[in-house]
C-alpha positions as CSV (number, residue, x, y, z in Angstrom):
1,M,55.7,109.2,76.8
2,S,52.8,107.5,75.1
3,R,53.3,104.5,72.8
4,L,51.9,104.4,69.3
5,I,49.8,101.3,68.9
6,V,49.3,100.5,65.1
7,I,46.4,98.1,64.4
8,S,46.0,96.6,60.8
9,N,44.4,93.5,59.3
10,R,47.8,91.9,58.6
11,V,51.3,92.5,60.5
12,S,54.4,92.4,58.4
13,P,57.2,92.8,60.8
14,P,59.7,95.7,60.0
15,A,62.4,94.5,57.6
16,E,65.8,95.6,56.5
17,V,65.8,98.3,53.8
18,G,66.0,95.9,50.8
19,N,63.9,93.0,52.1
20,A,60.4,94.4,51.9
21,S,58.4,93.7,48.8
22,V,56.8,96.5,46.6
23,G,55.1,99.4,48.3
24,G,51.9,99.5,50.3
25,L,51.0,99.5,54.0
26,A,53.7,97.2,55.2
27,M,56.6,99.4,53.9
28,A,55.0,102.6,55.1
29,L,54.2,101.3,58.7
30,S,57.5,99.6,59.0
31,A,59.2,103.1,58.4
32,A,56.8,104.7,60.8
33,L,57.3,102.3,63.8
34,R,61.1,102.4,63.5
35,E,60.8,106.1,64.7
36,E,58.8,105.2,67.9
37,N,58.7,102.7,70.8
38,G,55.5,101.3,69.0
39,M,53.4,98.1,68.9
40,W,51.9,96.5,65.8
41,F,48.9,94.4,66.4
42,G,47.1,92.3,63.8
43,W,46.4,88.9,62.2
44,S,49.3,86.7,61.7
45,G,48.0,85.3,58.4
46,E,47.7,81.8,60.0
47,V,44.4,79.9,60.3
48,A,43.9,78.2,63.6
49,E,41.3,77.7,66.3
50,S,40.9,81.1,67.9
51,S,41.8,81.1,71.7
52,G,41.8,84.7,72.2
53,Q,45.6,84.5,72.9
54,I,48.3,86.5,71.2
55,S,51.9,86.1,70.3
56,I,54.1,88.9,71.3
57,Q,57.8,89.3,70.1
58,K,60.3,92.2,69.4
59,I,61.5,92.5,65.8
60,G,63.4,95.4,64.6
61,G,62.9,97.5,67.8
62,V,59.2,97.1,67.4
63,T,56.9,95.0,69.6
64,V,54.7,92.9,67.3
65,A,51.5,91.4,68.7
66,L,50.0,88.6,66.5
67,T,46.5,86.8,66.7
68,H,45.1,84.0,64.6
69,L,41.9,83.7,62.7
70,E,39.4,80.6,62.2
71,E,38.8,79.5,58.7
72,Q,35.3,80.8,58.8
73,D,36.7,84.2,59.8
74,V,38.9,84.1,56.7
75,Q,36.1,83.4,54.4
76,E,33.5,85.8,55.7
77,Y,35.6,88.6,57.0
78,Y,38.7,88.8,54.7
79,N,37.7,87.1,51.5
80,G,34.2,87.9,52.1
81,Y,33.3,91.5,53.3
82,A,36.6,93.0,53.1
83,N,37.6,91.8,49.5
84,K,34.4,90.8,47.9
85,T,32.3,93.7,49.2
86,L,34.3,96.8,50.4
87,W,37.3,96.6,48.0
88,P,35.5,96.6,44.8
89,L,32.8,99.2,46.0
90,F,35.4,101.6,47.2
91,H,37.2,101.1,43.9
92,Y,34.0,102.0,41.9
93,R,33.2,98.5,40.8
94,P,29.7,97.9,42.1
95,D,29.3,95.3,39.5
96,L,31.7,93.1,41.2
97,V,30.4,93.5,44.7
98,A,29.1,90.5,46.4
99,F,27.1,91.0,49.6
100,E,26.0,88.4,52.1
101,R,24.7,88.7,55.5
102,S,27.3,86.1,56.6
103,F,30.0,88.5,55.3
104,D,28.6,91.2,57.2
105,E,28.4,89.0,60.5
106,G,31.9,87.7,59.9
107,Y,33.2,91.3,59.5
108,S,31.5,92.4,62.8
109,R,32.7,89.3,64.5
110,V,36.4,89.7,63.8
111,N,36.4,93.4,64.5
112,Q,35.0,92.4,67.9
113,R,37.7,89.7,68.5
114,F,40.3,92.3,67.6
115,A,38.9,94.6,70.2
116,D,38.7,91.9,72.8
117,T,42.2,90.8,72.2
118,V,44.0,94.2,71.9
119,S,42.0,96.2,74.6
120,P,44.1,94.6,77.5
121,L,47.4,95.8,75.9
122,I,46.3,99.5,75.9
123,V,47.5,101.4,78.8
124,G,48.0,105.0,79.9
125,D,47.8,107.4,77.3
126,D,48.7,105.1,74.3
127,L,47.8,106.6,71.1
128,I,45.8,104.1,68.7
129,W,46.1,104.2,65.0
130,V,43.9,101.8,63.1
131,Q,44.6,101.1,59.4
132,D,42.3,100.7,56.4
133,Y,39.0,99.2,55.3
134,H,39.3,95.9,57.1
135,L,38.7,97.6,60.4
136,I,36.5,100.4,59.9
137,P,34.2,99.6,63.0
138,L,37.0,98.8,65.3
139,A,36.9,102.1,67.3
140,S,33.2,101.5,68.1
141,K,34.1,98.0,69.4
142,L,36.9,99.4,71.5
143,R,34.7,102.1,73.0
144,E,32.5,99.3,74.0
145,Q,35.3,97.9,76.0
146,G,35.8,101.1,77.7
147,V,38.8,102.4,75.9
148,K,39.0,106.2,76.2
149,N,42.2,106.7,74.5
150,R,42.6,108.8,71.4
151,I,41.9,106.5,68.3
152,G,42.6,107.5,64.7
153,F,41.8,105.9,61.5
154,F,43.5,106.1,58.1
155,L,41.9,104.9,54.9
156,H,44.6,103.6,52.4
157,I,42.1,103.1,49.6
158,P,39.6,105.5,47.9
159,W,36.5,106.7,49.7
160,P,33.7,106.2,47.0
161,A,31.2,109.1,46.0
162,M,28.0,109.2,48.0
163,R,25.7,107.5,45.4
164,V,28.3,104.6,45.1
165,L,28.5,104.0,48.8
166,M,24.7,104.0,49.1
167,T,24.6,100.8,47.1
168,L,26.1,99.1,50.2
169,P,23.4,97.5,52.6
170,K,23.8,99.0,56.0
171,H,26.0,102.0,54.7
172,G,24.7,104.2,57.4
173,E,25.7,101.9,60.2
174,L,29.1,101.5,58.9
175,V,29.6,105.4,58.5
176,E,28.2,105.8,62.0
177,T,30.9,103.7,63.5
178,M,33.5,106.1,62.2
179,F,32.4,108.6,64.5
180,D,33.9,106.7,67.4
181,Y,37.2,107.7,66.1
182,D,38.8,111.0,67.2
183,L,40.4,111.6,63.8
184,V,39.7,110.1,60.3
185,G,42.1,110.5,57.6
186,F,42.0,110.0,53.8
187,Q,44.5,110.0,50.9
188,T,43.2,112.9,48.9
189,E,41.0,116.1,49.3
190,D,38.5,114.5,46.9
191,N,38.2,111.5,49.3
192,L,37.7,113.9,52.1
193,H,35.0,115.7,50.1
194,A,33.2,112.6,49.3
195,F,33.0,111.5,52.9
196,T,31.9,115.0,54.0
197,E,29.2,114.9,51.3
198,Y,27.7,111.8,52.6
199,V,27.8,112.9,56.2
200,I,26.0,116.1,55.5
201,N,23.4,114.8,52.8
202,Q,22.8,111.2,54.2
203,A,23.6,111.3,57.9
204,G,22.1,114.8,58.5
205,G,25.5,115.9,59.7
206,E,27.2,119.3,60.0
207,N,30.4,120.7,58.8
208,L,31.7,122.7,61.7
209,G,34.8,124.0,60.1
210,D,38.4,123.6,61.0
211,G,38.2,119.9,59.8
212,R,35.4,118.8,62.3
213,L,32.3,117.0,61.3
214,R,29.3,116.4,63.6
215,A,26.7,113.6,63.2
216,Y,25.2,110.8,65.2
217,G,25.6,113.0,68.2
218,K,29.3,112.9,67.9
219,T,32.0,115.2,66.5
220,I,35.2,114.0,64.9
221,Q,38.2,115.6,63.2
222,V,38.9,114.7,59.6
223,G,41.7,115.5,57.2
224,F,43.7,114.2,54.2
225,Y,47.1,113.0,54.5
226,P,48.8,111.6,51.2
227,I,51.0,108.7,52.2
228,G,54.7,108.8,51.0
229,I,57.4,106.4,50.7
230,D,60.6,106.0,52.9
231,A,62.3,108.1,50.3
232,K,65.9,108.2,51.8
233,E,65.7,104.4,52.3
234,F,64.5,103.8,48.8
235,V,67.3,106.0,47.2
236,E,69.7,103.9,49.4
237,A,68.3,100.8,48.2
238,S,68.6,102.1,44.6
239,R,72.3,102.3,45.2
240,S,72.8,99.0,46.7
241,Q,74.7,96.1,45.0
242,T,71.5,94.1,44.5
243,A,69.9,97.2,42.7
244,K,73.1,97.5,40.6
245,D,73.0,93.7,39.6
246,Y,69.5,94.1,38.6
247,W,70.2,97.2,36.6
248,D,73.0,95.3,34.9
249,L,70.6,92.4,34.2
250,M,68.0,94.6,32.7
251,R,70.3,96.7,30.6
252,D,71.8,93.6,29.2
253,S,68.5,92.0,28.4
254,Q,67.4,95.3,26.8
255,A,69.9,94.8,24.0
256,G,69.8,98.6,23.2
257,R,66.0,98.7,23.4
258,K,64.0,101.1,25.5
259,M,62.1,99.6,28.4
260,I,58.7,100.5,29.9
261,V,58.1,99.1,33.3
262,G,54.8,98.4,35.2
263,V,54.7,96.9,38.7
264,E,51.5,96.2,40.5
265,K,49.5,93.6,42.5
266,L,47.3,91.6,40.2
267,D,44.0,93.4,40.7
268,Y,41.2,94.7,38.6
269,S,41.6,98.2,40.1
270,K,45.1,98.6,38.5
271,G,43.9,98.9,35.0
272,L,46.1,96.1,33.6
273,E,43.7,95.1,30.9
274,E,43.3,98.7,29.8
275,R,47.1,99.1,29.9
276,F,47.8,96.0,27.7
277,T,45.2,97.4,25.2
278,A,46.8,100.9,25.2
279,Y,50.2,99.4,24.7
280,D,48.9,97.4,21.8
281,Q,47.5,100.6,20.3
282,F,50.9,102.2,20.8
283,L,52.5,99.5,18.8
284,R,50.0,100.1,16.1
285,D,50.3,103.8,16.2
286,Y,54.1,104.1,16.1
287,P,55.4,101.2,14.1
288,Q,59.0,102.8,14.2
289,Y,59.3,101.3,17.7
290,E,59.0,97.7,16.3
291,R,62.0,95.7,17.9
292,N,63.1,98.9,19.7
293,V,60.9,98.8,22.9
294,F,59.3,96.4,25.3
295,L,56.9,96.5,28.0
296,L,57.9,94.7,31.3
297,Q,54.8,94.1,33.4
298,I,55.3,92.7,36.8
299,A,51.9,91.8,38.4
300,T,52.1,90.0,41.7
301,P,49.2,87.5,42.4
302,S,46.9,88.5,45.3
303,R,43.6,87.3,46.8
304,G,43.8,84.2,44.7
305,E,40.6,82.9,46.4
306,V,38.3,85.6,45.1
307,S,37.0,84.7,41.6
308,A,37.3,88.3,40.3
309,Y,41.1,88.0,40.6
310,Q,41.1,84.5,38.7
311,D,39.0,86.2,35.9
312,I,41.6,89.1,35.6
313,R,44.6,86.8,35.5
314,G,42.9,84.8,32.8
315,K,42.2,87.9,30.8
316,L,45.6,89.1,31.0
317,D,47.2,85.7,30.0
318,T,45.0,85.9,26.9
319,L,45.6,89.5,26.2
320,S,49.4,89.2,26.7
321,G,49.5,86.1,24.5
322,H,47.5,88.1,21.7
323,I,49.8,91.1,21.8
324,N,53.0,88.9,21.6
325,G,51.5,86.7,18.8
326,E,50.5,89.7,16.8
327,H,53.7,91.9,17.1
328,S,56.6,89.5,18.0
329,T,59.5,88.9,15.7
330,I,61.9,86.0,16.0
331,D,64.2,88.1,17.9
332,W,61.8,90.5,19.8
333,V,58.9,90.0,22.2
334,P,57.1,93.3,22.9
335,L,55.5,92.3,26.2
336,R,57.3,90.6,29.1
337,Y,54.5,89.6,31.5
338,V,55.7,88.3,34.9
339,N,53.5,86.9,37.8
340,R,55.9,87.0,40.8
341,S,57.1,89.4,43.5
342,Y,60.5,91.1,43.8
343,R,62.3,92.6,46.7
344,R,62.4,96.5,47.0
345,D,66.1,96.6,46.2
346,E,65.6,94.4,43.1
347,L,62.8,96.6,42.1
348,A,64.9,99.7,42.6
349,G,67.4,98.3,40.0
350,I,64.6,97.6,37.6
351,Y,62.9,100.9,37.9
352,R,66.3,102.7,37.3
353,A,66.8,100.7,34.0
354,A,63.4,101.6,32.6
355,H,63.1,104.5,30.3
356,V,59.3,105.0,31.2
357,G,57.4,104.2,34.4
358,L,53.7,103.1,33.4
359,V,51.3,103.5,36.4
360,T,47.8,103.6,35.1
361,P,45.4,102.3,37.8
362,L,41.6,102.9,37.1
363,R,41.3,104.0,40.8
364,D,43.9,103.9,43.5
365,G,44.0,105.5,47.0
366,M,47.7,106.8,46.5
367,N,50.0,104.5,44.6
368,L,53.4,104.3,46.0
369,V,55.0,102.5,42.9
370,A,54.9,105.9,41.0
371,K,56.9,107.4,43.8
372,E,59.4,104.5,44.1
373,Y,60.0,104.8,40.5
374,I,61.0,108.3,40.6
375,A,63.0,107.8,43.7
376,A,65.1,105.1,41.9
377,Q,66.0,107.2,38.8
378,N,69.5,108.5,37.9
379,P,69.2,112.3,38.4
380,A,71.5,112.7,35.4
381,D,69.4,110.6,33.1
382,P,66.0,109.9,34.6
383,G,63.0,108.1,33.1
384,V,59.6,109.5,32.6
385,L,56.5,108.7,34.7
386,V,53.2,108.2,32.9
387,L,50.5,108.3,35.6
388,S,46.7,107.8,35.8
389,E,44.7,110.8,36.8
390,F,42.7,108.5,39.1
391,A,45.6,107.6,41.2
392,G,45.7,109.6,44.5
393,A,49.3,110.4,43.7
394,A,48.4,112.4,40.7
395,A,47.4,115.3,42.8
396,Q,51.0,115.6,44.1
397,M,52.8,114.6,40.9
398,S,51.8,117.0,38.4
399,D,55.3,116.8,36.7
400,A,54.3,113.3,35.4
401,L,52.6,112.8,32.2
402,I,49.0,112.6,33.5
403,V,46.6,110.3,31.5
404,N,43.1,108.9,31.4
405,P,43.7,105.2,31.7
406,F,40.3,104.5,29.9
407,D,41.5,106.4,26.8
408,R,43.9,104.0,25.1
409,E,44.8,106.4,22.4
410,A,45.8,109.0,25.0
411,V,48.0,106.5,26.9
412,S,49.6,105.5,23.6
413,E,50.4,109.1,22.8
414,A,51.9,109.6,26.4
415,I,54.1,106.5,26.0
416,H,55.4,108.0,22.7
417,E,56.0,111.5,24.4
418,A,57.7,109.8,27.3
419,L,60.1,107.7,25.0
420,S,60.9,110.6,22.9
421,M,61.3,113.3,25.5
422,P,64.6,115.3,25.4
423,L,66.9,115.0,28.3
424,K,66.5,118.5,29.6
425,Q,62.8,118.2,29.9
426,R,63.1,114.7,31.5
427,V,65.5,116.2,34.1
428,A,63.1,119.1,34.9
429,R,60.2,117.0,35.4
430,Y,62.3,114.6,37.6
431,E,63.6,117.4,39.8
432,G,60.0,118.5,40.5
433,L,58.8,115.1,41.4
434,I,61.7,114.1,43.5
435,H,61.4,117.3,45.4
436,G,57.8,116.5,46.5
437,I,58.8,112.7,47.2
438,M,61.7,113.7,49.4
439,T,59.6,116.3,51.3
440,D,56.3,114.5,51.9
441,D,57.7,111.2,52.7
442,V,56.4,108.4,55.1
443,V,57.8,110.1,58.1
444,S,56.2,113.5,57.4
445,W,52.8,111.4,56.8
446,R,53.1,109.8,60.2
447,I,54.1,113.0,61.9
448,K,51.3,115.1,60.4
449,F,48.6,112.5,61.3
450,T,49.9,111.6,64.8
451,D,50.1,115.2,65.7
452,D,46.8,115.8,64.6
453,L,45.5,112.8,66.5
454,K,47.3,114.1,69.7
455,G,45.3,117.5,69.2
456,K,48.5,119.5,68.5
457,K,46.8,121.3,65.5
458,P,43.7,121.1,63.5
459,A,43.6,118.8,60.6
460,K,44.2,120.6,57.4
461,K,46.1,120.3,54.1
462,P,49.7,119.4,54.8
463,E,52.3,122.2,54.3
464,P,55.6,121.2,52.6
465,L,58.5,120.3,54.8
466,T,62.3,121.3,54.2
467,V,63.7,119.1,51.3
468,V,66.0,116.4,52.3
469,S,68.9,115.9,50.0
470,G,68.6,112.5,48.2
């Protein structure tokens, strides 16, 4: 039986159900690796002189292989090309892109180091699954090492439109390296179409049908695989004692008021500035909610060394202060803005206590917080999800209130609709959403991708599975 080798920028060892923080790659891969005798390879997060050696240990039934990066690597590869170049570009913010040749060189160098370090660990018919934008050229580097195993790549963030990608220097070289994978997966059909458009119109490629693209003298399989959450475990986490304690804490602090919740990493792609402005508009549009509602926004700091993140934090501090200064009374603060992380079981209790989940990114590959919010709800008295049309999750979650996050008046109206929605309608929307979340969970996502990587069937739009009772 072949092993599954997952390769990602960072390695977060599999944790117990409640111990992982909010959403994202770590949660999804931890759940996937629990199902197989797999190995997870990547950066330890530590900075040290690189010796090419790795630390291997067994955690939660998964072999974890860690390597270190040098300080120059962190600055050029991680803070540089990955997070100052690719991240803003792929999230449609070319105005924030910083490109330097040293970034490009560091990106190539670290991908080469990953290939050099992991290739001796690959044996037999191991299946290799590379994750996300940090490691786009890794298959090309592994092929140069003589690795002939099946290699798949999954992009967790959006793939940009052709004209946006073309603003990147050496964009053609980056795309060409993707043709050393056997299977390339995206979050949504729109992302897949954008990639296909580039291949055909810029690379002179050909769409062969059945999910196959040919360019640069090579043929690859492509598909879209919307990532899910570990739905059963998250429902269990929402019923844990910790979740109940946080539910009690939040309901006590509400003092009879209705709570809106937002949970994100502190990132300009999440639309937090626009969200605060829309909430301010809501308070002006619907004065009857004065002293009767509040927004709890949890924004976990990330990428603090990148100046754009320092800027957004400063703007949000100013804007939250303005909103509270304008609308607060001596016994009511309309916006609670928190910069810290919470465990998943703690978040489950917070989600469950919230009458509205406000998830309004300007651009997002999927957004697992939207799915976690629904999974945490009380089926008999669920909250309402307000979701950006620019989140990948919107294609699956049509029973949410879908909004344009750039339209503050539309978001204001959606908040009002969510807060005033009758119970029967809330339950109907919840049932439609939870059905999809339980069906297309993280296990389904992993099976569909790895089955296609093994060549069991052509990549195509995923079919729904049997609903698992939650």
